[in-house]
ZAVO-361448 format. One record per residue (C-alpha): residue in one letter; y, x, z. Coordinates in steps of 0.02 Angstrom, whole numbers, plus 50000, padded with zeros to 5 digits. Layout:
aYXZ
...
This chain:
m520705292059979
p519895291560174
n521325285760291
p522195302960359
r521815295760544
w520005293560502
t519925311960448
h520925318760587
d519625309060724
r517935313660618
k518375331760617
l519085333260807
a517395324060839
k516215335460771
g515175343960878
q515695331861041
l514975314961099
g516785309261034
i518415301961070
v519315290361165
g521155285361107
v522405276661225
d523945267561190
e525335258861253
a526355242561214
g527895235761287
r528775250861376
g530405248361324
c530505230961345
l531635218361450
a530295207761500
g528665205661537
p527055217361590
v526775234261481
v524965232561410
a523875247761369
g522415249461260
a520915260161245
v519585263261118
l518035274061127
l517245280260947
s515575290760971
s515285303860852
s514145292460779
f515385280760734
f516055292560582
r514065292060510
e514395275960450
a515255272860277
k515495254560312
h516705260060472
r517785271060366
k517965256860239
i518565243060377
t519645255960452
e520415261660307
e522315252460326
m522265256060528
n523895265960592
d525165263160691
s525175244260749
k527225244960718
q527045247860550
f526255231660515
n526955213960541
e526325201660649
a524985194460541
k524315211360479
r524155216260652
e523235201060714
e522095206060560
l521795221460599
y521335218660787
a520275205060717
r519295221360636
v519365230960787
i518695216460892
k517285213360773
l516875232160768
a516755230060956
d515625213860964
q514485224560832
s514425239360972
a514945250760849
l516515255060970
i517055248261136
a518775242461140
t519725236961316
t521505233461370
g522545234961541
e524255230561589
a525375231661746
s526495219461819
v528495216061819
q528285219262025
e527445234861980
i528585241061851
e530125237761965
k529225247662128
h528375262062025
n529485264961862
i529115261461678
v528125278461675
g527245275561841
a526725257261788
t526135264061599
c524985276361709
f524245260261812
a523935253061636
m523135265561545
e522105270461676
r521415251561692
a521325250461519
m520145266861529
k519135263561677
k518575245261597
l518205255161437
s517115268561542
e516335251661644
e515725243061476
s515025259761386
d513745259361531
g513865277661581
l514165283361407
w515865290661443
e516565291561637
p518265299161642
l518565313461752
q520025315861886
q521495326661856
s521265337262020
s519195337361990
p518465354762029
e517205353361868
w518975356161751
l519145370961828
e517355376861784
v517015388861643
g515555375661568
w516505359161586
k516415353561396
a514545356261402
k514595342561563
q515825331061488
p516035332961301
w517365319061264
i519075320161201
v520215310261281
l521795306261183
v523485298761245
d524905295661114
g526325304661165
r526425318661288
p525425321361435
m525585308861574
k525705319861734
k525525304361840
l524015296861736
p522395302761860
i521085305061705
r521005321561615
h521745318661427
q522675327561297
g524535320061257
l524695319161070
v526365317060996
k526455302460867
g524725300360883
d524585282260835
s524925287360674
i523805305260659
s522315298360768
l521355284060722
s520615279460890
i522575280460955
a523045270260810
m521765257760850
a522065256561038
s523955253260970
m523635238560877
m522275231761052
a523985232761158
k525225226361025
v524125209760991
t523775207661159
r525565209861241
d526225199361086
r525165185661109
f525745187261290
m527525184661265
r527205169561123
k526615160961252
l527875164861386
h528995159061255
l528365140261275
e528895140161443
f530635149661427
p531335146161241
n532915151561255
y532605169561273
g531705170561083
f530115178661161
d529175173061005
s530095185360884
n530845197960994
k529285198461097
g530575205561270
y531695215961179
g533445217061193
s533805206261041
p535485196161021
v534555179761067
h533735187361209
l535525195961273
n536525179961245
a535285168961354
l535265182461498
q537135179461506
e537055162661482
l535615157961585
g535185173161700
p533595181961718
t531795173361723
q530335180161859
h529695190961715
h531175199461678
r531175216761737
p532425221561885
r532695239661829
f533065237261660
i534265223261658
r535465225761806
n536625236661694
l536515220961558
l537045206661653
k539085206561683
e539695199461841
t540535183161801
k541795172561914
g541245162462032
s539315167162010
k538295181262093
s538065197262037
a536985205461925
d535815212062046
e535925198162157
q535385186961992
s533835199161968
q533275201962146
l533335182662152
s532255176162005
f531255194062032
w530535190362200
């Protein structure tokens, strides 16, 4: 039985040049960057039976354990190396999350991943700006016949024209693959961060608020990789120590 995400995108790509899927990882974490993945599938991708076989297990990255995500990520990279698709990532830093909030930073990460995708496509896909007059013309589809899908609701701050698809990582193959790109890339970064800051358990919690992570925050305070916006209300003032806000700012800057 075909992967329903394959079927969804194959039908959607019919009569189009193809589909671009975008997703993010790390939006709700207390530490580390937010990372976006973007995957371009041309309509010809769906005419190859071997591609259907390779992607038959592809789904939302959250549905798999770490070892399986690495395996599926490797499949995406192999397909990219074979020029069967294009896959990229982009990220936004802790500083950008602090300055522009998580929504703004997520849009930065997505835009960067999509711009890399466009560059690597050698002009096959060129994103149009949300405000572009071309999108107001009757015949815009004939000029840019690509469907751009972003997981979740449409992102108003994302300047590239797109459609939102709620729970898209479990519906669309391109978004599921983008989800894998974003999640594995970010998890690898957090595992490396664990080597420098082992007390926070970044290798297992990836920056989310696990008991080990929260206890380390209380006892040791934040690192420069923690997000001040996210931890201000978690850190309690202790007698003879600086306030949570002061600790956060000192570590951040």
